[in-house]
C-alpha positions in Angstrom: 38.8 20.3 26.8 39.8 17.0 28.3 37.9 13.7 28.0 36.7 13.6 31.6 35.1 17.0 31.1 33.6 15.9 27.8 32.0 12.9 29.5 30.7 15.0 32.3 29.1 17.4 29.9 27.6 14.5 28.0 26.2 13.1 31.2 24.7 16.4 32.2 23.1 16.9 28.8 21.5 13.5 28.7 20.3 13.8 32.3 18.8 17.2 31.6 16.7 15.8 28.7 15.6 12.7 30.6 14.7 14.7 33.7 12.5 16.8 31.5 11.1 14.3 29.1 11.1 11.0 31.1 10.5 11.8 34.8 8.5 9.5 37.1 5.1 10.7 35.8 6.1 10.1 32.1 7.4 6.6 33.0 4.2 5.9 34.9 2.0 6.9 32.0 4.1 4.8 29.6 3.9 1.6 31.7 0.1 2.0 32.1 -0.2 1.9 28.3 0.6 -0.8 25.7 3.2 0.9 23.6 6.5 -0.9 23.1 8.5 2.3 23.8 7.8 6.0 24.5 7.3 7.3 21.0 7.2 11.0 22.1 10.5 10.6 24.0 12.0 8.8 21.0 11.1 11.7 18.7 12.5 14.2 21.2 15.9 12.5 21.5 16.3 11.5 17.8 18.1 14.8 16.8 20.5 14.5 19.8 22.5 11.6 18.2 22.3 9.2 21.2 21.9 6.2 19.0 24.9 7.3 16.9 27.3 7.8 19.7 29.6 4.9 18.8 28.7 4.7 15.1 31.6 5.8 12.9 31.5 9.3 11.5 31.7 8.0 8.0 28.4 6.1 8.7 26.6 9.1 10.1 27.5 8.8 13.8 29.7 10.6 16.3 32.5 8.0 16.5 32.8 7.9 20.2 33.7 4.8 22.2 32.7 2.7 25.2 33.1 5.4 27.8 30.5 7.6 26.1 28.2 4.6 25.7 28.6 3.8 29.3 27.4 7.3 30.3 24.4 6.9 28.1 23.5 3.4 29.3 23.8 4.6 32.9 21.6 7.6 32.5 19.0 5.6 30.6 18.9 3.2 33.5 18.5 6.0 36.0 15.1 6.9 34.6 14.4 4.2 33.9 13.8 5.5 30.3 11.4 3.6 28.1 13.6 3.8 25.0 14.8 0.8 23.0 18.4 1.9 22.9 20.3 -1.0 24.6 19.5 -3.4 21.8 19.8 -0.8 19.1 23.3 0.3 20.2 24.4 -3.3 20.3 23.0 -4.0 16.8 24.6 -0.9 15.5 27.9 -2.0 17.0 27.6 -5.3 15.1 26.7 -3.5 11.9 29.9 -1.6 12.1 31.6 -4.8 10.8 29.3 -5.1 7.8 30.2 -4.3 4.2 29.5 -0.8 3.0 26.2 -1.5 1.3 24.8 -2.9 4.5 26.2 -0.1 6.7 24.9 2.5 4.3 21.4 1.0 4.4 21.0 1.0 8.2 23.6 2.9 10.2 22.8 6.5 9.0 19.1 5.8 9.8 19.9 4.4 13.2 22.3 7.3 14.0 19.6 9.8 13.0 17.1 8.2 15.3 14.9 7.2 12.3 15.1 3.5 13.0 15.7 1.2 15.9 17.3 -2.2 15.7 17.6 -5.3 17.8 20.3 -8.0 18.3 19.0 -11.6 18.2 21.6 -14.2 19.3 21.6 -17.5 17.4 23.7 -20.0 15.5 21.9 -20.4 12.2 23.5 -21.3 8.9 22.7 -20.5 5.2 21.5 -17.6 3.2 17.9 -18.1 4.2 16.9 -18.9 7.7 14.2 -21.0 9.3 13.8 -20.7 13.0 12.5 -18.9 16.0 14.4 -16.7 18.4 12.7 -16.0 21.7 13.0 -13.0 24.0 14.6 -10.6 21.6 15.1 -7.4 23.6 13.2 -4.4 22.1 12.2 -6.6 19.2 8.8 -4.9 19.0 10.4 -1.6 18.2 13.1 -2.8 15.7 13.1 -2.0 12.0 15.9 -4.5 11.5 17.5 -7.4 13.3 21.1 -8.5 13.5 21.1 -12.2 14.0 23.9 -14.5 15.2 24.9 -17.1 12.6 27.2 -20.1 12.8 31.0 -19.8 12.3 31.4 -16.2 13.5 29.0 -14.8 11.0 26.1 -12.4 11.6 23.2 -11.5 9.4 20.9 -8.6 9.1 17.3 -8.9 8.1 14.7 -6.2 7.7 11.5 -6.4 9.7 9.4 -6.1 6.6 11.4 -8.7 4.6 9.6 -11.8 3.3 9.3 -14.6 5.9 9.9 -12.3 8.9 7.3 -12.2 11.7 7.6 -10.4 15.1 5.4 -11.7 17.9 5.1 -9.6 21.1 6.1 -11.4 24.3 4.8 -10.4 27.7 7.5 -8.7 29.7 7.7 -7.9 33.4 9.6 -4.7 32.7 7.2 -2.4 31.0 9.9 0.2 30.3 11.2 -2.2 27.6 9.7 -4.9 25.4 10.5 -8.5 24.4 9.5 -10.3 21.2 9.8 -13.6 19.4 11.4 -13.3 16.0 10.0 -16.0 13.6 11.9 -16.6 10.4 10.6 -18.7 7.5 13.1 -18.9 4.7 14.0 -15.3 5.5 16.8 -13.8 3.5 19.7 -12.4 5.5 22.7 -10.3 4.4 25.7 -12.0 6.0 28.9 -10.5 7.3 31.7 -11.5 9.7 31.2 -10.1 13.2 33.4 -9.6 16.3 31.2 -11.5 18.9 33.7 -11.0 21.7 33.3 -7.2 21.3 29.6 -7.5 21.1 29.5 -9.7 24.3 31.6 -7.0 26.1 29.3 -4.3 24.9 26.2 -6.2 26.0 27.7 -6.9 29.5 28.8 -3.3 30.0 25.4 -2.0 28.8 23.6 -4.1 31.3 26.1 -3.2 34.1 25.8 0.5 33.4 22.0 0.5 33.2 22.0 -1.4 36.5 24.3 1.0 38.4 22.3 3.9 37.1 19.0 2.4 38.2 20.4 1.2 41.5 21.8 4.7 42.4 18.5 6.4 41.5 16.3 4.1 43.5 18.6 4.1 46.5 18.7 7.9 46.4 14.9 8.0 46.3 14.7 5.5 49.1 17.0 7.4 51.4 15.1 10.6 50.7 11.9 8.8 51.7 13.5 7.5 54.9 14.5 11.1 55.8 11.0 12.5 55.3 8.6 9.7 56.5 7.7 10.5 60.1 6.9 7.7 62.6 6.9 8.0 66.4 7.7 11.7 66.0 10.9 11.4 63.9 12.1 10.4 60.4 12.3 6.6 60.1 15.8 7.1 58.6 17.0 7.7 62.2 16.1 4.2 63.2 19.3 2.1 63.5 18.1 -0.9 61.7 17.1 1.1 58.6 20.3 3.1 58.7 22.2 -0.2 58.5 20.2 -1.5 55.6 20.7 1.7 53.6 24.4 1.7 54.4 24.8 -1.9 53.3 23.1 -1.0 50.0 25.4 1.9 49.5 28.4 -0.4 50.0 27.0 -2.9 47.5 26.4 -0.1 45.0 29.9 1.3 45.4 31.4 -2.1 44.8 29.4 -2.4 41.6 30.3 1.1 40.5 34.0 0.4 41.0 33.9 -2.8 39.0 32.0 -1.1 36.2 34.4 1.8 36.1 37.3 -0.6 35.9 35.7 -2.6 33.1 34.8 0.5 31.1 38.3 1.9 31.4 40.1 -1.2 30.1 41.3 -1.1 26.5 39.4 -3.4 24.2 42.6 -5.2 23.4 43.3 -6.1 27.0 43.0 -9.9 27.4 41.0 -9.3 30.6 38.6 -6.8 29.1 35.7 -9.2 28.4 36.1 -11.0 31.7 36.0 -7.7 33.6 32.8 -6.7 31.7 31.1 -9.9 32.6 32.1 -9.6 36.2 30.7 -6.1 36.2 27.5 -7.3 34.7 27.0 -10.0 37.3 27.9 -7.8 40.2 25.9 -4.7 39.1 22.7 -6.7 38.1 22.8 -8.5 41.4 23.3 -5.3 43.4 20.5 -3.6 41.5 18.0 -6.3 42.2 18.9 -6.4 45.9 18.6 -2.6 46.3 15.4 -2.3 44.2 13.8 -5.2 46.1 14.5 -3.8 49.5 13.5 -0.3 48.4 10.0 -1.7 48.1 10.1 -2.8 51.8 11.8 0.4 52.9 8.9 2.3 51.4 6.5 0.2 53.5 5.5 -2.1 50.6 4.2 0.7 48.5 6.4 -0.3 45.6 4.0 -3.1 44.8 1.4 -0.6 43.7 1.1 1.3 40.5 1.2 4.6 42.4 4.8 4.1 43.5 7.8 4.1 41.2 10.0 1.6 43.0 8.4 -1.3 41.1 9.5 0.2 37.8 13.1 -0.2 39.0 12.5 -3.6 40.6 11.0 -5.0 37.3 13.9 -3.5 35.3 16.3 -5.0 37.7 14.7 -8.5 37.3 15.0 -8.3 33.6 18.6 -7.0 33.7 19.7 -10.0 35.8 18.2 -12.4 33.2 19.3 -10.8 29.9 22.2 -12.0 27.7 22.6 -15.3 29.6 22.0 -13.9 33.1 24.2 -13.6 36.1 25.3 -17.2 36.5 26.4 -17.6 32.9 28.3 -14.3 33.1 30.2 -15.5 36.2 31.0 -18.9 34.6 32.2 -17.3 31.4 34.3 -14.8 33.3 35.9 -17.5 35.3 36.8 -19.5 32.2 38.3 -16.4 30.5 40.3 -15.4 33.5 41.7 -18.9 33.8 42.8 -18.7 30.1 44.4 -15.3 30.7 46.3 -16.6 33.8 
C-alpha cells in the first residue's frame, strides 16, 4: 500500500467521522453554547488516535509525519470542527524534544485523547515564571501548557500547578477558544526545543485548516447559487456571480498548490520554513476573502445564526491573526528566502 493511498484512506476516515459527528447542526449547537470545545465529539474521536498522529510510537503515538498532520488539519478546518487539536498537536510536537520523564507524563495521555494541551509563545527565563500570556489558542481546554522560554528553551507546566491561572478570553471564532495564561512563580520543567520546526508546524496547521475551510464554504456557496431561483432561473447563471465564484476558485487553487508544495518539502530543506509561512499567508488570506464573499453570495444570510457561513468567516478571521498573522508571516518568509539565496 503506497503513501498516497494511506493518506487518502486517512482523509476518508477522518471525513466520515466528522460528517457524522460534526455536521452543520452539531457545529451550530456548539457555537450557541458556552463550552470551550465539543466534549461529546472529543470523546468520540479520542480512541481514533488523531492527537497522536505525529507522536512517536515509543511515546504512545502513531509516528506519522507532516503529510498526515496536514490531512487532519485540513479536514478539521472543513467542518469547522470544534476540537482543540491545532494547539494540542503543536504542543505535542514540542514535547517530543523533552526528556523521557516529561514525555512519559504527557504524551501518552495526549495520544490517547485523555488530555489536551496548548502552546503559549513567550521568552521567559528561570525555573519559576511570573507573567501573563494573552490569546493562548485552546487554552481553556488544555491540561498542560508548553511555554516558550528564552535562549531556545521551552517549559511545560500543568494547568493545576501552583501559581497557574487560566482566564477565558472572548473569541470571535466560537468553534475554538482563547485564554490568558497567568503565571505567578509557576514551576516549569525546562527542555531544549526546535522552534523552527514548531513555527513550520504552526504555519502549516493554519494553512491546511484554511484551505479545508475555504474549499468547504466555497462548495456550499456554489451549491446555493445553483439552487437559489431568481427571475425564473438559478442565480448561479448570472454572469457577475459566475465570475466571482470563478475568481474564488482560482484563489483557492493557488493556496492549495502552495500548501501542497510546503507540506511536501523535507524538513531539512532550507526553504521549508519559508514555504510554510508563504502558504500560511496565502491560505489564510484566501480563506477570509472566500468566506467573506460567501456571506454576500448567500444574500447576507451569513450574518445570522441560522446560516453556517458565519462559522467559516469567524474561523477565517482568527486564522489570519494567529501565530503572528499574515503580515508577520510574509515578512519572516522574505527574510528567510533572502538568507537562503
